[in-house]
C-alpha positions in Angstrom: 10.9 -140.3 50.3 7.5 -141.0 48.4 5.4 -139.7 50.7 6.8 -136.2 50.4 5.3 -135.7 47.1 2.1 -137.7 48.2 0.7 -133.8 48.9 1.6 -133.0 45.3 -0.2 -136.2 43.2 -3.0 -135.4 45.8 -4.0 -131.9 44.6 -2.9 -132.9 41.0 -5.2 -135.5 40.8 -7.9 -136.1 38.0 -7.1 -132.6 36.8 -8.4 -131.1 33.7 -4.6 -129.7 32.0 -6.4 -128.5 28.7 -7.4 -125.1 30.2 -3.8 -124.2 32.3 -5.3 -121.5 33.7 -8.2 -123.1 34.7 -5.8 -125.6 36.0 -3.4 -123.2 37.6 -6.4 -122.1 39.8 -7.6 -125.3 41.0 -4.3 -127.0 42.3 -3.9 -123.5 44.0 -7.5 -124.5 45.5 -6.1 -127.3 46.1 -2.6 -126.7 47.4 -1.8 -123.0 48.1 2.0 -122.9 47.7 1.4 -120.1 50.0 -0.3 -122.3 53.0 0.8 -123.5 55.9 0.8 -127.1 53.3 2.4 -125.9 50.6 5.0 -123.9 53.1 5.3 -127.6 54.7 5.9 -129.4 51.2 8.4 -127.1 50.0 10.4 -126.5 53.7 10.4 -130.7 53.0 11.8 -130.4 49.3 14.1 -128.5 50.3 15.8 -130.0 53.1 15.7 -133.3 50.1 17.6 -130.7 48.2 19.8 -129.5 50.2 21.1 -133.1 52.0 21.4 -134.3 48.2 18.9 -136.3 48.2 17.3 -134.8 45.2 18.1 -133.4 41.3 21.6 -135.6 42.1 22.6 -135.8 37.9 24.1 -132.8 35.9 25.8 -129.5 36.7 23.5 -126.2 36.4 21.5 -124.5 35.0 19.9 -128.0 35.1 20.7 -130.5 37.7 17.8 -133.3 37.8 17.1 -136.5 39.6 13.6 -138.8 38.9 11.3 -139.4 41.9 8.8 -142.3 40.3 8.3 -143.5 37.4 4.1 -143.2 36.5 3.0 -146.3 38.8 0.1 -146.9 41.3 1.9 -145.4 43.8 2.6 -142.4 42.4 -1.2 -142.2 40.9 0.4 -142.3 37.3 2.6 -139.5 37.0 6.3 -139.7 36.8 8.0 -137.2 39.7 11.2 -135.6 38.3 12.8 -133.1 40.5 14.8 -130.2 38.8 17.3 -127.3 39.8 17.8 -124.9 37.3 18.8 -121.2 36.6 18.7 -121.4 33.1 17.4 -123.2 30.1 16.6 -127.2 29.8 16.2 -129.8 26.8 13.5 -128.7 24.7 10.8 -131.3 25.3 6.3 -131.7 24.5 4.4 -133.3 26.8 1.6 -135.7 25.8 -0.7 -135.3 27.9 0.7 -132.1 29.6 2.6 -131.1 32.7 2.3 -130.3 36.2 5.2 -128.2 38.1 5.3 -127.2 41.7 8.2 -124.0 41.5 10.5 -123.3 44.7 12.7 -120.5 44.9 15.8 -120.9 46.3 17.1 -117.8 45.6 16.8 -114.3 43.6 12.6 -113.4 41.6 13.3 -116.4 39.8 10.0 -117.0 37.5 10.0 -120.5 35.1 9.2 -119.7 31.7 7.6 -116.4 32.9 5.6 -117.7 36.3 6.5 -116.9 39.2 6.5 -119.5 42.1 4.0 -122.0 42.7 2.2 -123.9 40.4 2.7 -123.8 36.5 0.7 -125.9 33.8 1.6 -126.3 30.4 -1.9 -128.5 28.6 -1.5 -131.5 26.1 0.1 -131.1 23.7 2.5 -128.3 24.5 5.9 -127.9 23.7 8.2 -125.6 25.3 12.1 -124.9 26.8 12.1 -125.1 30.1 13.7 -121.4 31.7 14.1 -120.5 34.9 15.5 -116.7 34.6 15.9 -114.5 37.4 17.1 -116.4 39.5 17.2 -120.9 40.6 14.4 -122.6 41.0 13.9 -126.5 42.1 11.3 -127.8 40.2 8.8 -130.8 40.6 7.5 -132.2 37.4 5.0 -134.9 37.3 3.8 -136.5 33.9 0.5 -137.9 33.9 1.3 -140.9 32.2 5.3 -139.9 32.4 4.5 -138.8 28.7 7.6 -136.2 27.8 9.1 -136.4 24.7 12.6 -134.5 25.0 14.1 -133.2 21.0 
């Protein structure tokens, strides 16, 4: 299953997360969510979700699941997938957070951002929130660093 995430891992590698807007722009250049490669990744993820292979724990508003701990195979990213239609647990990103956000229903936003790439800088804290529908979000955490509050 890790193969499905390789385009995301590749796009996110060696990225400076201290300027989220610049990082999001660079991610979109590397893997455009609206382009053929991005749409193929999204379709593969939606299939895995519908087959019950992703986000298998919990109940809405937050279903979640770990795909991989940070490892050489994941280029030192931990990979988690959540299916959300509300607020999740407050947490802090030691080295930042890179998100691939996929609309599943309605016109959802993730922390006010439309579907696509969303970057949070090192040291940031938030209560991840999906509003306006449902989203699947792939969380890439450098070094797997996250602290829940």
